N, C-alpha and C positions, 0 to 999 in steps of 0.2 A: 336518962337518955331519951330524947324525943324520937318518936316514930312517925314517919310520913308515908302516906299511900299515894301512888301514882299509877296512871295507865302505862306511861312510858318513862323510863329513866335512861338518859344518854350520858355516857362517860367520855368526856373530852369535848372541847369547843373549837376544834379546828374545822376545816371545810366539811368533812363528813359528819361530825357531830352537830354542827350548826344547821346543816340542811335537814338532817333527820329530825332534830328537835322542832324546828320551825314548821316543817311539814306536818308533823303530828299535832302540833298546837293549832294549826290552821284548820285541821279537820276535827276539832272538838275534843281532843284528848288532853288530859291533865298531865303536864310534862315537867320534868326536872332535869337539869344538867349538872354534872359534877366536873369541876375543873381543878386540877392540881395546883396550877399557878395562881397567884393573887389577882391576875387580870385575865380577861377573855382573849380568845383568838388562837390558842394552841401554838404548836411549834411553827406552823405556817406563818403566823403573824409576827412572831417574836424572834425566831432563829432561822427560818427557812426562806420560803418564797418571797415574802414582802421585804424583809431587810436586804436580802441579797439582790433583788431586782431593783429596789430603790437605790442601793449602793451602785449597781451597774449603771443606772441612768445618770447619776452624778458624775461618774467616771467618764462616761461617753460624752457628756457635755464638756468636761475639761479637755478631753482629746479633741473635740471639735473646735473649741476655742484656740487651743494651742497649734492647730494645723490650718486654721482658716486665715487666708491672706488678708481679708478685710480687717480682722481684729489686730493684725500686726500694725495697722495705722494708729492704733490707740495704745499700744503697749507691747511689751515682750511676753513670750510664753510664761505662764505661771505654774508654780509647783504647789500642790496641795497635799497635806498630810492625811494619812488614813483616818485618824480620829476626827479630824475636821470634816471630812467627807461623810463619815459615819454619823456624825452629829446631825447633819442635815437630813440624812435618811431616816433618823428616828422620828422626825415630824410626821412622816407617812405612817409609821407604826402607831403613834398616838391617835392619829385620825381614824385608823382602822379600828382600834380598840373602842373609841368613843362611838363610832357608827354601829359596831356589832353589839355593844352593850344596849343600845337603843332597840335593836332588833328583838332581843330577849325580853326587854321590858314591854315593848309594844304588843308582843304575843303572850304576855303574862306567863312566862316560863320561869319557874323557880330556879335560882342559882345556888349551888352549894360549893364552897371553896374548901378543897381538901383532897386527900387521897382516898379513892374508893376501893373497897375490898369486899369480895363476895363472902357473905355469911352462909347463904344457901342459894339455890337456883333462882329465887325470887327476891332475895334480900341483899342489900349493900350496906356496909358500914362505912361511913365517911368520917375520917379523922382530920380535923383542921390543924392549923399551925400551933394552936394553943392546947393540942391534944384532946380537945373536946370531941365527943362522938355523937353522930346522928345516924339513925337507921332509916333507910329508904326501902320501901316495899313496892315492887312493880310487877305488873302483868307481863310487860315486855321490856327487854333491856337491849340497848345498842352500845357495843364497845367500839369507840372511835378514839382511842388513846394515841394514835399516831406512832411515830418512830423517833429515834435519836441516832446520832452517829455511832457506828460500831467501833468499839475500842479494843484492839488486841491487848492481851494481858502483859505482853513483853515490852510495851511502850509506856513510858512514864508521862502520862498526861498532866501530872501535877507540876511538871517542870514549866517555868514561866515562858519558855520559848517554844514549847510544843503545844500545838492547837489541833482541835477538830473543827468541823464546819459550824458548830455552835459557838465555841469559845473564841473563834477567830474574830467574831463581831465585837469582842471587847478588847481587841488589840489596842494598846495604849501608845504605840509608836509606829513609825513607818519603816519596816526593814528595808535594807538595800538589796538583800538577796533572800530568796524564799525557795525552799524545796516543797513541792506538793506531791505526795504519794497517792496515786489513784487518779486515772485520767478518764473517769466516767463523766456524767453530766456536771456534777458539782465541782469536780476537779478542773474541768475545762472552763467552767464559768469563772471560778476564782483565778485561774491562770490569766484569763482575759482582764479581769478587774485589776489585779495587781500589776500586770505588765502595763496596763493603761495609766497607772500611777508612776511608772518609771522604775518599778522593781524588777530586778533580774530574776526570772523564774525558771527553775528546773522542774519539768513536769514528768513524773515517773509513771510509766504505763506498764502494767503487767501483761498486756496483750500486744499483738503485732500491728495494731492500727487504732486510731482514735474512734470511739463510738461506732463500733462495727455494725450496729443495728441500722445505721443510716445508709442511705444511698452512697456508693463508693465515691462518686464525684463530689458529693457534699462533704464527706469525711476528708477527702484530699484537700478541699478548699479550706476547711477549718484548720487543718495542719499547716497549710501555707500561710494563712493569715496570723496564726499564733506565732509562727517562726518570724514572720515579718515584724511583729511587735516585740521580738526579743526573747520569746519563750523557747527554751531548749527542751525538746521532747526526746525522751529516752524510752524506747519500746522494749518489750520482752525482758523486763527487769523485775526482780523481787528483792525486798529488803531483807537483810540479815539481822541488823540491829540498828537502833537509833539512840544516840547518846547526846545528851545536852550538857553544856557547861555554862559558865558565867557569861560568855560572850557570844554563844551561838549553839548550833546543833551540827553534829556529824552523822551522816547517813551512810551506813555500810551496806552495799548491795551484794547479793550472792554472786554476781559476776566478777567480784573483786574490786569494783570501783568504790571510791570514797568521795562523798559530796559534803561540802561545808557551806552553811548558810546562816544568816542571822536568825531565821525562824523556820519551823517545819509545820506543815499543814497535812494532817491525815484526812484523806477524802475518799476512803475506800469502803463503801458498804454502810448499811444502816440496820438497826435492830428495833423490832417492835416493842412498844412500851407495854409489856404484859407482866413483868416480873413482880409488880406490887399488887396485882389484882386478886391474888388468892385463888387462882384457877384450880388449884388442887382441892379446894373445898367443894367444887362442883363437878369435878371429874373432867375438866377440859385441860388440854395440854398444847402448849405452843411448840413450834418447831425450833431448830437450833438457832435461828435468827429472831426468836421471840414473836413470830407471826402466827396468826390463827388461820386455820383452814375453814373455808365456808363453801356452801354449795352455790348453785346458780340463783338461789333466792337470798343470798347473803346470810343464811342461817348457819350457825355453828352446829356442833354435834348435839347441842341442846336446842330444840326447835324454837323456843321463845326467846333465845339469846342470839342476837345478830352482831355482825362485825363489819366494818367498812373503813375505807381509807388506807393509809400506810400500814396499819396494823395487820392487814391481810396480804401485804406484799404488792405484786404487780398491779398497776404500773407505777405506783408511788408518785403520783402527780396530784397537785392540788385540784386541778380541773376534774380529774377522774374521781378523786375523793368526794368532792361535792356531789357529783352525780350518783356515786355509790351510796352515800348517806341518804340522799333523796329517794332512791329506788328501794333501798332496804326498808325505809319507812313506808313506802307505798305497799310493799309486800306485807308488812306486819299490819297495815290498815286494810289488807285484802282488796287493794286497788290494783289497777293495771300497772305493771312495772316492767323494767327491762334490765337485763344483765349487761353491765358496761364492759364491752370487749373491743370497741373500736374508738380510739381516742387519738387526737392529733398529738404529735410530738412537738414540744416547745422548748428550745434550749437557748438560754439567754447569755450566750457568749457575745463577743463584739467582733464581727457582726453576728446577729442572731440566726437561728436555724429553726425551721419548722417543716414538718412533713405529715402526710396522711396517705395511707394505703401502702401498696407494695413497691419494692425497690426493683431496679433493673436485675440485680442478682437473683431475686426471688422469681421474677418472671422468666428469666432465662432457664433457671433450674426446673421450672414447671413446664417448659417448652411452649410458652404462650407467645404467639407472634405479635410483638409490640413495636411501636415506633416512639421516637422521642420528639417532643415539641419544647423548644426552649426560647427564653428571652433573657438577654443580659441587661441588667439595670443601667449600665452605662449608656445604653441606647434609648432610654426613656427620658422624656422631657422633665418629669417630676424629679427624678434622681439627679439630673444635671442641675436643676434649680437648687435642690437642697445640698448638693455636694456628696450625697450618699450613693456613689456610683458603683460601689463594690457589691457584687452579688448577682444572682440569677434565679429565674423561675423555670422549673422543669416539670413537664407534664408527660406521663407515660400513658399511652393509649393503644388500643387494638388496631392493627393495620387495616382491617377490613370494616369492622363495625364502628370504629372510632370511640368505643367505650373507654372511659377513663379509668385507669387502674391505680395511679399514684400521683401525688402532688409533692414536689420537693422544692424547698425554697431556702436560699441562703442570702442574707443581706438585711438591710434596714427594714423594719416592720414585717419581717418574715412571719412572725407569729400571728399577725393580723391578716396578711395576704392569703395565707393558706386556707382560711375559712371559706373563701369564695369557692375554691375548688372542692373543698369538703362538702359544701352544700349541694353542688351539682352531682358529685359522686354518690350522694345519698338518695338521689332520685331513682325511680324505677324505670327499667326498660330503656326506650329510646330517649328518655329525658336526660340520661347520663351520656352525653356525647360531646366530643370536641367542638362540634358545630355551634354549640351554645355560645361559645366565646367569640365566634366570628359573627354570629347573628344578633349579638347584643351590643348596644351602644354603651360605652364606658365614659365616665367623666374624663375630661382632658384638661390639664395634665394630672394624672394620678399614678400611684404605684400599681393599682388594680389593672391598669391598662396593659400591664405585662402579660395578662392572660390572652388578650387579643393578639398581641405580637407573637406570643408563643404558639397560639393555635394556628395562625397563618403560617408560621415556620413549620409546624408539624404537618399541615396539609400539603405543603410543598414537597414533603418527603414521601407522600403516599402515591402509589402508581397502580 
């Protein structure tokens, strides 16, 4: 068995692992990464962010084609199967893998393919697919193994019509009806995608509203547009059992309802990938969802072992995971670092949602005197040109100082638009004010111009 010595070993090549490994390599450390899968990129590239967002983009294009009057001059609306759309999305995955493989090669990072397991606090055993073992000894170790869909034991995921958010990507047909259990971010995104393909979707929510962490108005808008596209939302429901047969799936709810569909998608929760790490050999313990606890330096209970990304839980976003990995590495390199606790929300439903900062509910509960500035996309020239007139931008600001407290956006390019407001909110003192958007010239026509429109609207409310 070969033994290799490194300054830093990173387990996992998703956003957190990649940023940690490359950062360490760029600062002169000898680095190795271990990846369980035969190709790089982690869950983000192969089952999560990249395939689902690429799939969403293809579906959005189909919806635009089928509803655009100009295209009716050249043909009738077209129907596309799920496998055909997914096949086009795989091109993006391949491009991502090729690009990221070059990153590791360029930075001379050693790659080990296999399952990593702790032998002791400084040693990892890596077992590859041929059962060969290699031993990696490291001064510092970063656990960035990500997460996978949580699977309750009473649901038979081996049934060919029962899926989770990973296995749904290998769907070989287009169901006419689909039940999605779990109306969190993943459930709402897939409800948008499948309804956009003409599938009748039942979205089962075990809470009383969709995505309750969002601004109430944005949550209501999402509910409206999902229903507009044929999604039937059922709130405050829990499943009793799920039974699959040769032709479909029957979902029994605790309220007494029975739902039948061609397929069933479980989209309720995720589990950290820690069960194969041999944590018991080093005295670390994951919580009930397989997640590791870290301090504000991304250190586990063992100071030289760090963890970042989905494996530590909140916020479980690829954007945050990248920054967490980067800053965990900065900490182990004894460089300046930050603990990532402010991240924008990006939800890729159709239309998409993004927000940063506090909601109206939070400001009201804190008794902060705020006012609302808003712009509706239907009133902007760019949206009228593109036809993406659904949506709005809402800015929450202090009535007297005009300090901005929150940015909430619903509609096309929301995840891009929010960053302008985020940049201003991050400024200190008087630099964070609604006046910036009035005193700054924006390109015309652009979606960013909605900030100027909203700011003028807000100032009109101040007295």
